[in-house]
C-alpha positions as CSV (number, residue, x, y, z in Angstrom):
1,X,25.5,-58.6,-19.9
2,X,24.9,-55.0,-19.5
3,X,20.9,-54.6,-18.2
4,X,18.5,-52.9,-19.9
5,X,18.4,-49.5,-18.8
6,X,14.6,-49.5,-17.6
7,X,15.9,-52.7,-15.8
8,X,18.4,-50.2,-13.9
9,X,16.0,-47.5,-13.4
10,X,13.2,-50.2,-11.9
11,X,16.2,-51.4,-9.5
12,X,17.1,-47.6,-8.4
13,X,13.9,-46.9,-7.8
14,X,13.1,-50.2,-5.8
15,X,16.0,-49.5,-3.5
16,X,14.3,-46.3,-2.8
17,X,11.8,-47.8,-1.2
18,X,13.5,-50.9,0.4
19,X,15.6,-48.5,2.2
20,X,12.7,-46.1,3.2
21,X,13.9,-43.2,1.3
22,X,10.4,-43.0,0.1
23,X,7.6,-44.3,2.9
24,X,4.0,-45.8,1.5
25,X,2.1,-43.5,0.1
26,X,4.6,-41.0,-0.2
27,X,4.5,-39.3,-3.6
28,X,7.7,-40.3,-6.0
29,X,9.2,-37.7,-8.6
30,X,7.1,-37.4,-11.5
31,X,8.1,-39.5,-14.8
32,X,9.3,-36.1,-16.2
33,X,12.2,-35.6,-13.3
34,X,12.8,-39.4,-13.4
35,X,14.0,-39.1,-16.7
36,X,15.8,-35.7,-15.9
37,X,17.7,-37.5,-12.8
38,X,18.3,-40.6,-14.8
39,X,19.6,-39.5,-18.0
40,X,17.1,-41.7,-19.8
41,X,13.9,-41.8,-22.3
42,X,10.3,-41.6,-20.9
43,X,9.9,-45.0,-22.6
44,X,12.5,-46.7,-20.4
45,X,11.2,-44.8,-17.5
46,X,7.8,-45.9,-18.1
47,X,9.1,-49.4,-18.5
48,X,10.7,-49.5,-15.4
49,X,7.5,-48.0,-13.6
50,X,5.6,-51.1,-15.1
51,X,7.6,-53.4,-14.1
52,X,7.4,-52.1,-10.1
53,X,3.6,-51.7,-10.7
54,X,3.6,-55.3,-11.7
55,X,5.9,-56.3,-7.9
56,X,2.8,-54.0,-6.2
57,X,5.6,-51.5,-4.8
58,X,4.3,-48.2,-6.5
59,X,0.6,-47.3,-7.7
60,X,0.0,-44.3,-10.5
61,X,-3.2,-42.3,-10.2
62,X,-4.2,-40.6,-13.0
63,X,-3.5,-36.8,-12.8
64,X,-2.1,-36.9,-9.1
65,X,1.5,-38.8,-9.7
66,X,3.2,-42.0,-8.2
67,X,2.9,-43.1,-5.2
68,X,5.1,-45.9,-3.1
69,X,2.1,-48.6,-2.8
70,X,0.6,-49.1,0.8
71,X,1.0,-52.8,1.0
72,X,3.5,-55.2,1.1
73,X,5.5,-56.5,-2.3
74,X,4.1,-59.7,-4.1
75,X,6.1,-62.8,-3.2
76,X,9.1,-63.7,-5.6
77,X,8.9,-67.3,-6.3
78,X,12.1,-69.0,-6.6
79,X,12.6,-72.3,-7.6
80,X,15.6,-75.1,-8.2
81,X,15.2,-75.6,-11.8
82,X,17.9,-78.4,-11.4
83,X,15.3,-81.5,-11.5
84,X,13.0,-82.5,-14.1
85,X,9.8,-82.1,-11.7
86,X,10.4,-78.7,-11.0
87,X,10.7,-77.7,-14.6
88,X,7.9,-79.4,-15.1
89,X,5.6,-77.2,-12.7
90,X,7.2,-74.0,-13.7
91,X,6.3,-74.5,-16.8
92,X,2.7,-76.2,-16.2
93,X,2.1,-72.4,-14.5
94,X,3.8,-70.5,-17.6
95,X,1.5,-72.3,-19.9
96,X,-1.7,-71.6,-17.8
97,X,-0.7,-68.0,-17.5
98,X,0.9,-66.8,-20.6
99,X,-0.9,-68.7,-22.9
100,X,-3.7,-66.6,-21.6
101,X,-2.0,-63.7,-21.3
102,X,-1.3,-63.9,-25.4
103,X,-5.0,-64.6,-26.2
104,X,-6.0,-61.5,-24.6
105,X,-2.7,-59.3,-25.5
106,X,-4.0,-60.1,-29.7
107,X,-7.4,-58.6,-28.5
108,X,-5.5,-55.5,-26.3
109,X,-2.6,-54.7,-27.7
110,X,-2.0,-51.1,-29.3
111,X,0.0,-50.0,-32.4
112,X,2.9,-49.1,-29.7
113,X,3.2,-52.2,-27.9
114,X,3.0,-54.0,-31.8
115,X,6.5,-52.1,-32.1
116,X,8.1,-52.4,-28.4
117,X,7.3,-56.3,-29.0
118,X,8.9,-56.0,-32.7
119,X,12.1,-54.3,-31.4
120,X,12.7,-57.5,-28.8
121,X,12.4,-60.1,-31.6
122,X,16.3,-60.3,-30.8
123,X,18.8,-63.2,-28.7
124,X,19.7,-63.0,-25.5
125,X,17.8,-63.8,-22.6
126,X,17.0,-60.5,-21.3
127,X,15.4,-59.3,-25.0
128,X,13.3,-62.9,-24.2
129,X,12.7,-62.3,-20.9
130,X,11.2,-58.6,-21.9
131,X,9.1,-59.5,-24.6
132,X,7.2,-62.2,-22.3
133,X,6.7,-59.3,-20.0
134,X,5.8,-56.8,-22.8
135,X,3.3,-59.1,-24.0
136,X,1.6,-59.2,-20.2
137,X,1.5,-55.4,-20.6
138,X,-0.3,-55.5,-23.6
139,X,-3.0,-56.8,-21.8
140,X,-4.1,-54.2,-20.2
141,X,-3.8,-56.3,-17.1
142,X,-2.1,-55.3,-14.4
143,X,-3.2,-58.8,-12.4
144,X,-1.5,-60.5,-14.8
145,X,1.1,-58.4,-15.0
146,X,1.7,-59.1,-11.3
147,X,1.0,-62.8,-11.4
148,X,4.1,-63.1,-14.0
149,X,6.1,-60.4,-11.9
150,X,5.9,-62.9,-9.1
151,X,7.9,-66.2,-10.9
152,X,9.9,-63.7,-12.7
153,X,12.9,-65.0,-10.7
154,X,12.3,-68.4,-11.8
155,X,11.5,-67.5,-15.1
156,X,14.6,-65.4,-15.8
157,X,16.7,-68.6,-14.6
158,X,14.8,-70.6,-16.9
159,X,15.2,-68.0,-19.7
160,X,19.0,-67.8,-18.8
161,X,19.4,-71.8,-19.1
162,X,17.5,-72.0,-22.2
163,X,19.6,-69.6,-23.8
164,X,23.0,-71.0,-22.2
165,X,21.6,-74.3,-24.4
166,X,20.9,-72.9,-27.6
167,X,24.1,-70.3,-27.8
168,X,26.4,-73.2,-29.9
169,X,23.7,-74.3,-32.0
170,X,21.9,-72.1,-35.1
171,X,19.6,-74.6,-35.1
172,X,18.2,-74.2,-32.0
173,X,18.3,-70.5,-31.8
174,X,16.7,-69.8,-35.3
175,X,13.7,-72.0,-33.8
176,X,13.3,-70.0,-30.5
177,X,13.9,-67.0,-32.8
178,X,11.3,-68.4,-35.0
179,X,8.8,-69.0,-32.7
180,X,8.8,-65.7,-31.0
181,X,8.5,-64.1,-34.6
182,X,4.9,-66.5,-35.4
183,X,3.5,-65.3,-32.0
184,X,4.2,-61.7,-32.5
185,X,2.6,-62.1,-36.1
186,X,-0.4,-64.0,-34.5
187,X,-0.4,-61.2,-32.3
188,X,-0.1,-58.2,-34.7
189,X,-3.0,-60.4,-36.5
190,X,-5.4,-60.0,-33.4
191,X,-5.7,-63.9,-33.3
192,X,-6.3,-64.9,-30.1
193,X,-6.5,-68.2,-30.6
194,X,-3.7,-69.0,-33.0
195,X,-1.8,-66.5,-30.3
196,X,-2.5,-68.5,-27.9
197,X,-2.1,-71.9,-29.7
198,X,1.5,-70.2,-30.6
199,X,2.6,-69.4,-26.9
200,X,1.6,-73.1,-25.9
201,X,3.9,-74.7,-28.1
202,X,6.6,-72.6,-27.9
203,X,6.8,-73.1,-23.6
204,X,6.4,-76.8,-24.6
205,X,9.3,-76.6,-26.4
206,X,11.5,-75.0,-24.2
207,X,10.6,-77.1,-21.3
208,X,11.6,-80.0,-23.6
209,X,15.0,-78.6,-24.1
210,X,15.5,-77.8,-20.3
211,X,14.3,-81.5,-19.2
212,X,16.7,-83.1,-21.9
213,X,19.7,-81.1,-20.4
214,X,18.6,-82.4,-17.0
215,X,18.4,-85.8,-18.1
216,X,21.9,-85.4,-20.2
217,X,23.7,-84.1,-17.1
218,X,22.4,-86.4,-15.2
219,X,23.7,-89.4,-17.6
220,X,27.2,-87.5,-18.0
221,X,27.3,-87.8,-13.7
222,X,26.5,-91.4,-13.6
223,X,29.4,-91.9,-16.3
224,X,31.8,-90.2,-14.0
């Protein structure tokens, strides 16, 4: 599946940083220069910068520009999601962090952010991941964005696995889409409590799907 433009931009800028093309505290090209360099829209560059900022790779100083961060990047936690206990632990973290994100997002989101969320109510794990990250950005809380970014590898793997499971089942696909749509509706309405509850319900549903898939895989192996 083709990566989102913002992801491609983010990866390219990250490669500049990790390869030491730009040193810590060195100023990066401006948003306009990045748009011209990559031939992409301002929104794509903005999303890429938000992702990099969440990883702790850059800092953005109002009126001065974009700089390579003077700190080590945040660790990216990776887990093997092939057993129920690990899935349980990952989703325990997600329920704590993302239910809180939904609560904050309902109170802090802007109209522009609502439009972005609405555009991400699509099928596919990449849109799913972008939707959850966009919710974190709605809070305006960099620490929450960083927390979500720190488990991004495991989060992406969980979403990929989930969408592989539902790909051939219209009922499951509709259920996931309906859950995202309901969550969006509560965020749009500014109902923080309902948003938190909807996120918790959604994550519990996905966790159950993944655990059932692991159990089924175990039973298949036993029969072979």
